C-alpha positions as CSV (number, residue, x, y, z in Angstrom):
1,X,19.6,5.8,18.8
2,X,17.0,5.8,21.5
3,X,15.0,8.9,19.8
4,X,14.7,6.6,16.7
5,X,13.5,3.6,18.6
6,X,10.9,6.0,20.3
7,X,9.9,7.5,17.0
8,X,9.5,3.8,15.5
9,X,7.3,2.9,18.4
10,X,5.1,5.9,17.9
11,X,4.8,5.1,14.0
12,X,4.1,1.4,14.7
13,X,1.4,2.2,17.2
14,X,-0.1,4.7,15.0
15,X,-0.3,2.6,11.9
16,X,-1.6,-0.2,14.4
17,X,-4.4,2.2,15.5
18,X,-5.2,3.2,11.9
19,X,-5.7,-0.7,11.1
20,X,-7.7,-1.5,14.2
21,X,-9.5,1.7,15.0
22,X,-10.0,3.7,11.8
23,X,-8.7,7.3,11.7
24,X,-11.1,8.9,14.1
25,X,-10.0,6.3,16.7
26,X,-6.5,7.1,15.9
27,X,-6.1,9.8,18.8
28,X,-2.8,10.5,20.4
29,X,-3.7,9.3,23.7
30,X,-4.4,6.0,22.2
31,X,-1.4,6.1,20.5
32,X,0.7,7.0,23.4
33,X,-0.8,4.2,25.3
34,X,-0.2,1.7,22.5
35,X,3.6,2.6,22.1
36,X,3.9,2.7,26.1
37,X,5.1,6.3,26.1
38,X,4.1,9.4,27.4
39,X,2.2,12.2,25.9
40,X,5.5,14.3,26.2
41,X,7.4,11.9,24.3
42,X,4.9,11.9,21.3
43,X,4.4,15.7,21.4
44,X,8.7,16.0,21.3
45,X,8.5,14.2,18.3
46,X,5.1,15.0,16.8
47,X,3.5,18.2,17.9
48,X,0.4,17.6,16.1
49,X,-2.0,14.7,15.2
50,X,-1.4,15.8,11.6
51,X,2.3,15.6,11.7
52,X,2.1,12.2,13.5
53,X,-0.1,10.9,10.9
54,X,1.7,12.2,8.0
55,X,4.7,10.6,9.3
56,X,2.9,7.3,9.6
57,X,2.0,7.7,6.1
58,X,5.6,7.8,4.9
59,X,6.5,5.1,7.5
60,X,3.3,2.7,6.1
61,X,4.6,3.6,2.4
62,X,8.1,2.5,3.2
63,X,6.7,-0.4,5.0
64,X,4.6,-1.5,1.9
65,X,7.4,-0.7,-0.7
66,X,9.8,-2.9,1.3
67,X,7.5,-5.7,1.2
68,X,7.0,-5.3,-2.5
69,X,10.5,-5.0,-3.1
70,X,11.5,-8.0,-1.0
71,X,9.2,-10.1,-3.3
72,X,11.7,-13.1,-5.0
73,X,13.0,-12.4,-8.5
74,X,11.5,-14.3,-10.9
75,X,13.6,-16.8,-13.2
76,X,13.9,-15.5,-17.0
77,X,11.5,-16.7,-19.4
78,X,9.1,-18.5,-16.9
79,X,5.7,-19.2,-18.3
80,X,4.0,-18.1,-15.1
81,X,6.1,-14.9,-15.0
82,X,3.3,-12.3,-15.6
83,X,1.2,-14.6,-13.2
84,X,3.4,-14.2,-10.3
85,X,4.4,-10.5,-10.8
86,X,0.5,-9.9,-10.9
87,X,0.3,-11.8,-7.7
88,X,2.7,-9.3,-6.3
89,X,0.3,-6.2,-6.8
90,X,-2.6,-8.4,-5.8
91,X,-0.7,-9.1,-2.1
92,X,0.0,-5.2,-1.7
93,X,-3.9,-4.7,-1.9
94,X,-5.0,-7.6,0.6
95,X,-3.0,-6.9,3.9
96,X,-3.6,-4.7,6.9
97,X,-1.1,-2.2,5.3
98,X,-3.8,-1.4,2.7
99,X,-6.6,-1.0,4.9
100,X,-4.5,1.5,7.1
101,X,-3.9,3.6,3.9
102,X,-7.5,3.3,3.2
103,X,-8.2,5.1,6.5
104,X,-5.9,7.9,5.3
105,X,-7.4,8.1,2.0
106,X,-10.9,8.7,3.2
107,X,-9.5,11.1,6.0
108,X,-7.4,12.8,3.0
109,X,-10.7,13.7,1.2
110,X,-11.6,16.7,3.8
111,X,-8.0,17.5,4.8
112,X,-6.1,19.1,2.3
113,X,-2.7,19.0,4.3
114,X,-3.0,15.1,4.5
115,X,-4.2,15.3,1.0
116,X,-1.0,16.9,-0.4
117,X,0.9,14.3,1.5
118,X,-0.6,11.2,0.6
119,X,-1.1,12.1,-2.5
120,X,3.0,12.2,-2.9
121,X,3.4,9.3,-0.9
122,X,1.0,7.2,-3.1
123,X,2.9,8.4,-6.4
124,X,6.1,7.2,-4.8
125,X,4.5,3.8,-3.9
126,X,3.0,3.5,-7.1
127,X,6.7,4.1,-8.7
128,X,8.0,1.3,-6.5
129,X,5.3,-1.1,-7.9
130,X,6.0,-0.1,-11.4
131,X,9.7,-0.6,-10.9
132,X,9.3,-3.9,-9.3
133,X,6.9,-5.1,-12.2
134,X,9.4,-3.7,-14.7
135,X,12.2,-5.6,-13.2
136,X,9.9,-9.0,-12.9
137,X,8.5,-8.7,-16.4
138,X,11.0,-6.8,-18.5
139,X,8.4,-6.0,-21.2
140,X,9.5,-5.7,-24.7
141,X,9.4,-2.2,-26.7
142,X,6.6,-3.3,-28.6
143,X,4.5,-4.2,-25.7
144,X,5.4,-1.1,-23.8
145,X,2.0,0.7,-24.6
146,X,-0.3,-2.0,-23.6
147,X,2.1,-3.1,-20.8
148,X,1.8,0.4,-19.1
149,X,-2.2,0.4,-19.5
150,X,-2.6,-3.0,-18.0
151,X,-0.6,-2.1,-15.1
152,X,-2.3,1.1,-14.5
153,X,-5.6,-0.6,-14.8
154,X,-4.7,-3.4,-12.8
155,X,-4.0,-0.9,-9.8
156,X,-7.3,0.7,-10.2
157,X,-9.0,-2.5,-10.5
158,X,-7.3,-4.1,-7.4
159,X,-8.1,-0.8,-5.0
160,X,-11.9,-1.4,-5.7
161,X,-11.5,-5.1,-5.4
162,X,-10.1,-4.6,-1.9
163,X,-12.3,-2.0,-1.3
164,X,-15.3,-4.7,-1.8
165,X,-13.6,-7.1,0.6
166,X,-14.9,-4.5,3.1
167,X,-18.8,-5.4,2.2
168,X,-18.1,-9.0,1.1
169,X,-15.7,-11.0,3.1
170,X,-15.3,-14.0,0.7
171,X,-12.4,-13.9,-1.2
172,X,-13.1,-16.7,-3.5
173,X,-15.1,-14.6,-5.6
174,X,-12.6,-12.0,-5.7
175,X,-9.8,-14.3,-6.5
176,X,-11.6,-16.1,-9.2
177,X,-12.3,-12.6,-11.0
178,X,-8.8,-11.8,-10.6
179,X,-7.6,-15.2,-12.0
180,X,-9.9,-14.1,-15.2
181,X,-8.0,-10.6,-15.1
182,X,-4.6,-12.0,-15.2
183,X,-5.8,-14.1,-18.2
184,X,-7.0,-10.7,-20.0
185,X,-3.9,-9.0,-19.4
186,X,-1.9,-12.0,-20.8
187,X,-3.9,-11.8,-23.8
188,X,-3.7,-7.9,-24.3
189,X,0.4,-8.1,-23.7
190,X,0.3,-11.3,-26.5
191,X,-1.6,-9.3,-28.9
């Protein structure tokens, strides 16, 4: 039990550091200080920074998946069903967990080990998002092809919009464009 609590504190501290300090600022001494633990405790659980960060990626994916899975169910046949389900995806790209993940994406560009792990975790997170969307929307068989394309495009677009938020902090513009996108998705799925 105590070992699990120590691991939890280290992973939470690592994610906090990624959010606030970025990947390069996430050093093992800083993580130890944030977690209130000794370097020995960290090394016992994670002998290298790579192992710590990879475990933090898994922790981050689990937290994001829990957040997405915890979204309330939508009533059957509600007219705002598509609208609300797309908002679930939007929410997953607007919080601090996304920016921690972004730090790892950038680092993974030049770190093959991190890239391998991050790619697998991102695939599992994408699968979790799609499962929640399936449950919320329950597309008809004749909508399947358009639905799959629209959901994939939505994920790509929202990642880009979330990146833009780094440079342009006014969310009103992004929100307006997302509302336009929701209407386009609804139109494509009705066609």
